[in-house]
C-alpha positions in Angstrom: 88.6 -7.8 -49.7 87.9 -4.7 -51.6 89.4 -4.0 -55.1 91.1 -0.9 -54.0 92.9 0.7 -51.4 93.3 4.3 -50.2 96.3 5.4 -48.7 96.5 8.2 -46.3 99.4 9.6 -44.9 100.1 12.0 -41.8 101.1 14.9 -43.6 98.8 17.4 -41.9 99.5 16.1 -38.4 101.2 18.8 -36.3 102.0 17.5 -32.8 99.2 19.3 -31.2 96.5 17.5 -28.9 93.8 17.7 -31.8 96.1 15.5 -34.0 96.4 12.8 -31.1 99.9 14.4 -30.5 101.5 12.7 -33.4 104.1 14.9 -35.4 103.8 15.4 -39.3 104.0 12.3 -41.2 103.7 10.3 -37.9 101.3 7.9 -39.2 99.6 6.3 -42.1 96.3 4.4 -43.1 95.4 1.8 -45.6 91.9 1.8 -46.1 90.2 -0.9 -48.2 87.4 0.4 -50.5 86.0 0.3 -53.8 87.4 2.4 -56.6 86.2 6.1 -56.6 83.1 6.9 -58.9 82.5 2.9 -59.0 78.6 3.2 -59.6 79.2 5.5 -62.8 81.9 3.2 -64.4 80.2 -0.1 -65.8 83.8 -1.9 -66.0 84.3 -1.6 -62.2 83.1 -4.0 -59.6 79.2 -3.1 -58.6 78.9 -1.0 -55.4 75.2 -1.7 -55.2 73.6 -3.3 -52.5 70.1 -4.5 -53.0 67.3 -5.4 -50.2 68.0 -8.6 -48.6 71.5 -8.7 -49.6 74.4 -8.8 -47.2 77.5 -6.9 -47.4 80.6 -8.4 -45.7 84.4 -8.3 -46.4 87.4 -8.8 -44.6 90.8 -7.3 -45.4 94.0 -8.8 -43.8 97.4 -6.9 -44.0 100.6 -8.8 -43.7 103.8 -7.3 -43.6 107.3 -8.7 -43.1 110.9 -7.6 -43.0 113.8 -9.7 -44.3 
């Protein structure tokens, strides 16, 4: 998986068809990704993909309630 995660909220949803009919705060998104500005931060994992290299990643989210 990626070293970071971007968390989006539905703060700008308004219930209109353009927002899919979802109300404000009616959804969220967890997007696995590299850290912002990674190419310019040598201490961060590399984001460079060279010719011939293959990029593949899998993210599995597991949630539970007790």
